[in-house]
C-alpha positions as CSV (number, residue, x, y, z in Angstrom):
1,M,-9.2,15.7,-7.4
2,S,-9.4,13.2,-4.5
3,R,-11.0,14.2,-1.3
4,W,-7.6,13.7,0.4
5,G,-6.3,17.0,-0.9
6,N,-2.5,16.8,-1.5
7,K,-2.6,13.0,-2.3
8,Y,-3.1,11.5,-5.7
9,V,-5.3,8.5,-5.1
10,I,-5.7,5.5,-7.4
11,G,-8.8,3.4,-6.9
12,L,-7.9,-0.2,-7.9
13,T,-10.7,-2.6,-8.5
14,G,-11.8,-5.6,-10.6
15,N,-13.8,-8.8,-9.8
16,I,-12.6,-11.8,-7.8
17,A,-9.3,-13.5,-8.9
18,V,-8.4,-11.0,-11.6
19,G,-5.1,-10.2,-9.8
20,K,-5.8,-6.9,-8.1
21,S,-3.3,-7.6,-5.3
22,V,-0.5,-8.3,-7.8
23,V,-1.0,-4.9,-9.4
24,R,-1.2,-3.2,-6.0
25,Q,2.1,-4.8,-5.0
26,M,3.7,-3.6,-8.3
27,L,2.6,-0.1,-7.5
28,Q,4.1,-0.4,-4.1
29,H,7.4,-1.4,-5.7
30,L,7.2,1.8,-7.7
31,G,6.7,4.0,-4.7
32,A,3.0,4.2,-3.9
33,Y,1.5,3.7,-0.5
34,T,-1.1,0.9,-0.9
35,I,-4.2,0.0,1.1
36,D,-6.1,-3.3,0.9
37,A,-9.7,-2.3,1.8
38,D,-10.8,-5.9,1.6
39,A,-8.2,-7.0,4.2
40,L,-9.4,-4.2,6.4
41,A,-12.9,-5.7,6.1
42,H,-11.5,-8.9,7.7
43,R,-9.8,-6.9,10.5
44,V,-13.0,-5.1,11.6
45,M,-14.6,-8.5,12.2
46,E,-12.0,-9.6,14.8
47,P,-13.3,-10.2,18.3
48,G,-13.2,-6.8,20.1
49,A,-13.3,-4.9,16.8
50,P,-16.3,-2.6,16.2
51,A,-18.0,-4.7,13.6
52,Y,-17.8,-8.0,15.5
53,Q,-20.9,-7.7,17.8
54,P,-23.2,-6.1,15.1
55,I,-22.3,-8.9,12.7
56,V,-23.0,-11.6,15.2
57,Q,-26.2,-10.0,16.3
58,T,-27.3,-9.7,12.6
59,F,-26.4,-13.2,11.4
60,G,-26.5,-15.3,14.5
61,Q,-24.1,-17.2,16.8
62,F,-23.8,-20.1,14.4
63,I,-21.3,-18.0,12.3
64,L,-18.7,-18.3,15.1
65,D,-16.1,-21.0,15.2
66,E,-14.9,-22.9,18.3
67,N,-12.7,-19.9,19.3
68,Q,-15.6,-17.5,19.1
69,R,-14.2,-15.8,16.0
70,I,-16.4,-15.1,12.9
71,N,-16.0,-17.9,10.5
72,R,-15.5,-15.9,7.3
73,A,-16.2,-19.0,5.1
74,V,-19.6,-19.5,6.7
75,L,-20.4,-15.8,6.5
76,A,-19.3,-15.7,2.8
77,N,-21.7,-18.6,2.0
78,I,-24.6,-16.6,3.4
79,V,-23.9,-13.2,1.9
80,F,-22.7,-14.3,-1.5
81,S,-26.0,-16.2,-2.1
82,N,-28.2,-13.5,-0.7
83,P,-27.9,-9.8,-1.9
84,E,-30.0,-8.6,1.0
85,A,-27.6,-10.2,3.5
86,L,-24.6,-8.8,1.7
87,A,-26.1,-5.3,1.9
88,K,-26.6,-5.7,5.7
89,L,-23.0,-6.8,6.1
90,E,-21.7,-3.9,4.1
91,A,-23.8,-1.4,6.0
92,I,-22.0,-2.5,9.1
93,T,-18.4,-2.7,7.8
94,H,-18.1,0.1,5.2
95,P,-18.3,3.1,7.5
96,I,-15.6,1.5,9.8
97,I,-13.4,0.7,6.8
98,G,-13.8,4.2,5.5
99,A,-12.6,5.7,8.8
100,A,-9.6,3.4,8.7
101,I,-8.7,4.5,5.1
102,D,-8.9,8.1,6.2
103,T,-6.5,7.5,9.0
104,L,-4.0,5.6,6.9
105,I,-4.0,8.2,4.1
106,G,-3.7,11.0,6.6
107,R,-0.5,9.5,8.0
108,A,1.1,8.3,4.8
109,R,4.2,10.2,3.6
110,Q,3.9,9.0,0.0
111,R,2.4,11.3,-2.6
112,V,0.5,8.5,-4.5
113,I,-2.0,6.3,-2.7
114,V,-3.6,3.1,-4.0
115,I,-6.8,1.8,-2.5
116,E,-7.7,-1.8,-3.6
117,A,-11.4,-2.5,-3.2
118,I,-13.5,-5.0,-5.0
119,K,-16.6,-2.9,-4.3
120,L,-14.9,0.4,-5.2
121,L,-17.5,1.3,-7.9
122,E,-20.5,0.1,-6.0
123,G,-20.1,2.7,-3.1
124,D,-19.0,6.2,-2.5
125,L,-15.3,5.5,-2.6
126,A,-15.2,5.8,-6.4
127,D,-16.2,9.5,-6.2
128,S,-13.3,10.2,-3.8
129,V,-10.4,9.0,-5.9
130,D,-8.5,10.7,-8.7
131,T,-8.5,7.8,-11.1
132,V,-10.0,4.3,-11.4
133,W,-7.8,1.4,-12.4
134,V,-9.6,-1.9,-13.3
135,V,-7.7,-5.1,-13.4
136,N,-9.1,-7.6,-15.9
137,A,-8.6,-11.3,-16.6
138,S,-10.4,-13.9,-18.6
139,P,-13.1,-16.0,-16.9
140,Q,-10.9,-19.0,-17.4
141,A,-8.0,-17.4,-15.5
142,Q,-10.3,-16.4,-12.7
143,L,-11.7,-19.9,-12.3
144,Q,-8.2,-21.4,-12.4
145,R,-6.9,-19.1,-9.7
146,L,-9.8,-19.8,-7.4
147,V,-9.5,-23.5,-7.8
148,Q,-5.7,-23.7,-7.6
149,K,-4.8,-20.9,-5.2
150,R,-7.8,-20.7,-3.0
151,K,-8.7,-24.4,-3.1
152,M,-12.3,-23.8,-4.0
153,S,-14.4,-26.4,-5.9
154,P,-15.2,-25.5,-9.4
155,D,-18.9,-25.1,-8.5
156,D,-18.1,-22.8,-5.6
157,A,-15.7,-20.8,-7.7
158,K,-18.3,-20.3,-10.4
159,K,-20.8,-19.2,-7.7
160,R,-18.5,-16.6,-6.3
161,I,-17.7,-15.2,-9.8
162,A,-21.5,-15.1,-10.6
163,A,-22.4,-13.3,-7.4
164,Q,-20.4,-10.2,-8.3
165,H,-21.3,-7.2,-10.4
166,A,-20.5,-7.7,-14.1
167,Q,-16.8,-7.0,-14.8
168,A,-18.0,-5.3,-18.1
169,D,-19.6,-2.6,-16.0
170,K,-16.4,-1.9,-14.1
171,L,-14.4,-1.7,-17.4
172,K,-16.8,0.9,-18.7
173,R,-15.9,3.2,-15.8
174,A,-12.1,2.6,-15.9
175,S,-9.6,5.3,-16.5
176,V,-6.9,2.6,-16.9
177,V,-7.3,-1.1,-17.6
178,I,-4.6,-3.6,-16.7
179,Q,-4.9,-7.0,-18.4
180,N,-3.6,-9.7,-16.1
181,D,-4.0,-13.2,-17.5
182,G,-0.9,-14.6,-15.9
183,D,2.0,-13.2,-17.8
184,F,3.8,-11.2,-15.1
185,E,6.2,-9.6,-17.5
186,A,3.3,-8.2,-19.6
187,T,1.4,-7.0,-16.5
188,W,4.5,-5.3,-15.1
189,K,5.1,-3.4,-18.4
190,Q,1.6,-2.1,-18.4
191,V,1.9,-0.9,-14.8
192,Q,5.2,0.8,-15.5
193,K,3.7,2.6,-18.5
194,E,0.7,3.8,-16.5
195,W,3.0,4.8,-13.6
196,E,4.7,7.3,-15.8
197,G,1.3,8.9,-16.4
198,V,0.7,9.0,-12.7
199,K,4.0,10.9,-12.1
200,Q,3.1,13.4,-14.7
201,A,-0.3,14.0,-13.2
202,V,1.3,14.6,-9.8
203,I,3.8,17.0,-11.3
204,Q,1.1,18.9,-13.1
205,R,-0.9,19.2,-9.9
206,L,2.2,20.6,-8.1
207,Q,2.9,23.1,-10.9
208,A,-0.7,24.3,-10.8
209,A,-0.4,24.8,-7.0
210,Q,2.9,26.6,-7.1
211,P,3.3,30.4,-7.3
212,P,4.1,31.5,-10.8
213,T,7.9,31.8,-10.3
214,D,10.7,30.2,-12.2
215,T,12.2,28.8,-8.9
216,A,8.9,27.2,-7.9
217,T,8.4,25.6,-11.3
218,S,11.9,24.2,-11.4
219,S,11.4,22.6,-7.9
220,A,8.1,21.1,-8.8
221,T,9.3,19.4,-12.0
222,S,12.4,17.8,-10.4
223,V,11.5,14.1,-9.8
224,P,14.2,12.4,-7.8
225,A,15.3,8.9,-8.9
226,A,15.3,7.6,-5.3
227,P,13.9,8.7,-1.9
228,P,15.9,10.4,0.8
229,R,18.3,8.0,2.6
230,P,17.8,8.3,6.3
231,Q,20.7,7.1,8.4
232,T,18.7,5.5,11.2
233,P,15.1,4.5,11.7
234,Q,13.0,7.2,13.2
235,P,11.0,6.4,16.4
236,A,7.4,5.8,15.9
237,A,5.1,8.8,16.6
238,P,2.6,8.5,19.4
239,A,-1.0,7.7,18.7
240,Q,-2.9,10.7,17.6
241,P,-5.4,11.8,15.0
242,A,-4.3,12.0,11.4
243,P,-2.2,15.2,10.9
244,P,-3.6,17.9,8.7
245,A,-2.5,17.7,5.0
246,Q,0.4,19.8,4.0
247,P,-0.2,22.4,1.3
248,P,0.6,21.0,-2.1
249,A,3.3,23.6,-2.7
250,Q,5.3,22.1,0.1
251,A,5.0,18.5,-1.0
252,Q,7.7,16.6,-3.0
253,P,7.0,14.9,-6.3
254,V,6.8,11.1,-6.6
255,A,10.0,9.4,-5.3
256,E,10.8,5.8,-6.3
257,P,12.5,3.3,-4.0
258,A,16.0,2.2,-4.8
259,S,18.8,2.0,-2.2
260,V,18.0,1.8,1.5
261,A,20.4,3.4,4.0
262,S,22.1,1.0,6.3
263,P,25.4,2.3,7.7
264,G,28.4,0.2,6.6
265,V,26.4,-2.1,4.4
266,D,25.3,-1.8,0.8
267,V,21.6,-2.7,1.0
268,R,19.4,-2.2,-2.1
269,R,15.7,-2.7,-2.9
270,G,15.3,-5.6,-5.3
271,M,13.3,-4.8,-8.4
272,P,12.0,-6.9,-11.4
273,T,14.9,-5.5,-13.4
274,N,17.4,-7.7,-11.4
275,A,15.1,-10.7,-11.1
276,E,17.7,-12.9,-12.9
277,D,20.4,-12.1,-10.3
278,I,18.0,-12.8,-7.4
279,A,17.0,-16.1,-9.0
280,A,20.6,-17.1,-9.3
281,F,21.4,-16.3,-5.7
282,I,18.4,-18.1,-4.3
283,S,19.3,-21.2,-6.5
284,Q,22.8,-21.0,-5.1
285,M,21.6,-20.8,-1.5
286,T,18.9,-23.5,-1.7
287,G,20.3,-25.9,-4.2
288,K,17.0,-25.7,-6.1
289,T,16.5,-24.4,-9.6
290,V,14.8,-21.0,-9.4
291,N,14.5,-19.1,-12.6
292,R,13.8,-15.5,-13.5
293,M,10.1,-16.1,-14.0
294,D,9.8,-17.6,-10.6
295,V,11.1,-14.4,-9.1
296,M,9.0,-12.2,-11.3
297,M,5.9,-14.1,-10.1
298,A,7.1,-13.7,-6.5
299,F,7.3,-9.9,-7.0
300,G,3.5,-10.0,-7.3
301,E,3.4,-11.0,-3.6
302,K,6.5,-9.6,-1.9
303,S,9.5,-7.3,-2.1
304,Y,13.3,-8.1,-1.8
305,L,16.1,-6.5,0.0
306,L,19.6,-7.4,-1.1
307,V,23.1,-6.9,0.4
308,Y,26.0,-6.4,-2.1
309,D,29.7,-6.8,-1.4
310,D,32.5,-4.6,-3.0
311,S,32.6,-6.8,-6.1
312,E,28.8,-6.3,-6.7
313,K,27.9,-9.8,-5.7
314,I,24.8,-10.5,-3.6
315,T,25.8,-11.8,-0.1
316,G,22.4,-11.6,1.7
317,L,18.7,-11.5,0.8
318,M,15.4,-11.0,2.6
319,G,12.0,-11.6,0.9
320,W,9.3,-9.7,2.8
321,Q,5.9,-8.1,2.5
322,V,3.7,-5.7,4.5
323,E,0.0,-6.6,4.6
324,N,-2.5,-5.3,7.0
325,L,0.2,-3.2,8.7
326,I,2.2,-6.3,9.5
327,T,5.7,-7.0,8.1
328,R,6.5,-10.7,7.4
329,V,9.9,-12.0,6.3
330,D,9.5,-15.3,4.6
331,E,12.9,-15.7,2.9
332,F,16.3,-15.1,4.4
333,Y,19.7,-16.1,3.0
334,V,23.3,-15.1,3.9
335,V,26.3,-16.6,2.1
336,E,28.7,-18.8,4.2
337,G,31.5,-16.8,5.7
338,A,29.7,-13.5,5.7
339,Q,29.8,-11.2,8.7
340,Y,26.4,-12.1,10.1
341,A,26.3,-9.1,12.5
342,S,26.8,-6.5,9.7
343,V,24.7,-8.3,7.0
344,V,21.8,-9.1,9.3
345,G,22.0,-5.7,11.0
346,G,22.0,-4.0,7.6
347,L,19.0,-5.9,6.4
348,V,17.1,-5.5,9.6
349,N,17.8,-1.7,9.6
350,A,16.6,-1.5,6.0
351,I,13.5,-3.5,6.4
352,E,12.5,-1.4,9.4
353,I,12.9,1.8,7.5
354,A,10.9,0.4,4.6
355,S,8.3,-0.9,7.0
356,Q,7.9,2.4,8.8
357,E,7.2,4.0,5.4
358,L,4.4,1.6,5.1
359,Q,3.1,2.2,8.6
360,S,3.8,-1.3,9.7
361,E,3.2,-2.0,13.4
362,V,5.3,-5.2,13.8
363,C,7.8,-7.4,12.0
364,F,7.7,-11.2,12.1
365,A,10.6,-13.2,10.6
366,F,10.1,-16.9,9.8
367,L,13.5,-18.6,9.8
368,P,14.2,-22.2,9.1
369,M,15.5,-24.2,12.0
370,S,18.6,-24.8,9.8
371,T,19.4,-21.0,10.0
372,P,23.0,-20.6,11.4
373,Q,22.9,-19.7,15.1
374,E,25.1,-16.7,14.4
375,A,22.4,-15.3,12.1
376,V,19.6,-15.9,14.7
377,Q,21.8,-14.3,17.3
378,S,22.1,-11.2,15.1
379,F,18.4,-10.9,14.9
380,L,18.2,-11.1,18.7
381,Q,20.9,-8.5,19.1
382,N,18.7,-6.2,16.9
383,G,15.8,-6.4,19.3
384,Y,13.9,-9.4,17.9
385,E,12.5,-12.1,20.2
386,L,11.7,-15.7,19.7
387,T,7.9,-16.3,19.9
388,T,5.1,-18.7,19.1
389,V,1.6,-18.2,17.8
390,E,0.2,-18.8,21.2
391,D,2.4,-16.0,22.7
392,I,0.8,-13.4,20.3
393,K,-2.1,-11.6,22.0
394,I,-3.2,-9.2,19.3
395,P,-5.7,-11.1,17.1
396,A,-4.7,-9.5,13.7
397,W,-1.0,-10.3,14.4
398,R,-1.8,-13.8,15.6
399,E,-3.8,-14.5,12.4
400,A,-1.0,-13.3,10.2
401,V,1.5,-15.5,11.9
402,S,-0.8,-18.5,11.9
403,E,-1.1,-18.2,8.1
404,M,2.7,-18.7,7.7
405,S,3.6,-20.8,10.8
406,R,4.7,-24.3,9.9
407,D,6.9,-27.1,11.2
408,G,10.6,-26.5,11.0
409,V,10.3,-22.8,11.2
410,Q,11.2,-20.5,14.1
411,I,9.4,-17.2,14.6
412,L,11.1,-14.0,15.6
413,S,9.2,-10.8,16.3
414,K,9.9,-7.1,16.9
415,R,7.3,-4.4,17.6
416,L,8.1,-1.5,15.3
417,R,6.0,1.2,17.0
418,E,4.5,1.6,20.5
419,D,1.1,2.9,19.2
420,R,-1.1,0.9,16.9
421,V,-2.1,2.8,13.8
422,L,-5.6,1.2,13.7
423,K,-6.0,0.3,17.3
424,P,-9.8,1.0,17.2
425,I,-10.3,-1.8,14.7
């Protein structure tokens, strides 16, 4: 049993470019709360964060860029070619990351937690989880992803792969192996199959914790098809230590996301099962050919929210993701003639409910300049503000926006909670 008591925790690992984040995103689609420990490692290095000064003192001022931020590429070149330097870096960052993980899990409402960490098996974290999932890919697939997606030279990519612990050692310690060589359909089927086992493990744990009565057993084995549907977003809780875990007997079994409550609007969570409909709608709205496989691949990075009319046709869509406690909307379409106020309002309401479930601190929407003014106005009426990268003062938020900011795009933002979940880092 994991050290987090009433949570069932999956430790997700695998070497560089095997596709761990794709599998983590799939598990989030299915209802898990997911944590990217490697992204937390980046966050603790930000100016003002607790690892910043120790890292600069250990490795020197030359690792800073012109903005006095740690240049992660320079730091990576040092530590990935020097095991002793890597050990020093991890000694600084790992305790801070561990405290952040404890906070996130303590505040999560979801029963199942996924922690993605490339060094899961090399530290103490592996002993704290319920099960270890290892994502595997061929060396050729790893090399291709590093060169094509991360723009590394082949030599640098090979160096990064060689610097890591042998993938074979990780596979020996795996409870579950997900093979991910690029066929999204095949990977999704594997994850779905293993998810059924996760649900059964949760139910069995609940049954073991229940008093031996027929009523308790019946309640524990009832797995709802969808989560409760709140009518309005709940206000964020004030900053405070992680609450104590509830006794297992009071917890609900795994709930899977489906519909999202938005008064007066039929908003649903997009899933790979309706990828063909999503592809057809995006093709209609953009004039570009988007096929089912394009959408299936996108599901490895983002989620979709869809608005349906009375005839079961899609009239609005948002593509979004939550990474590092930041919600980013990078796709937004509404059919011509739709009621922008209700469609946008319904999507905004739904995305904020979903974001709160994932403990997101802020939402940024990236809208093309060609977006109808009525749609932009609907965002503004729902509490969003036009902003720029320069206006954003919190480093983690500014970095997330910088990654997606480009010409021809306007940025709208809305803070989703007054407190910051991981303010210390």
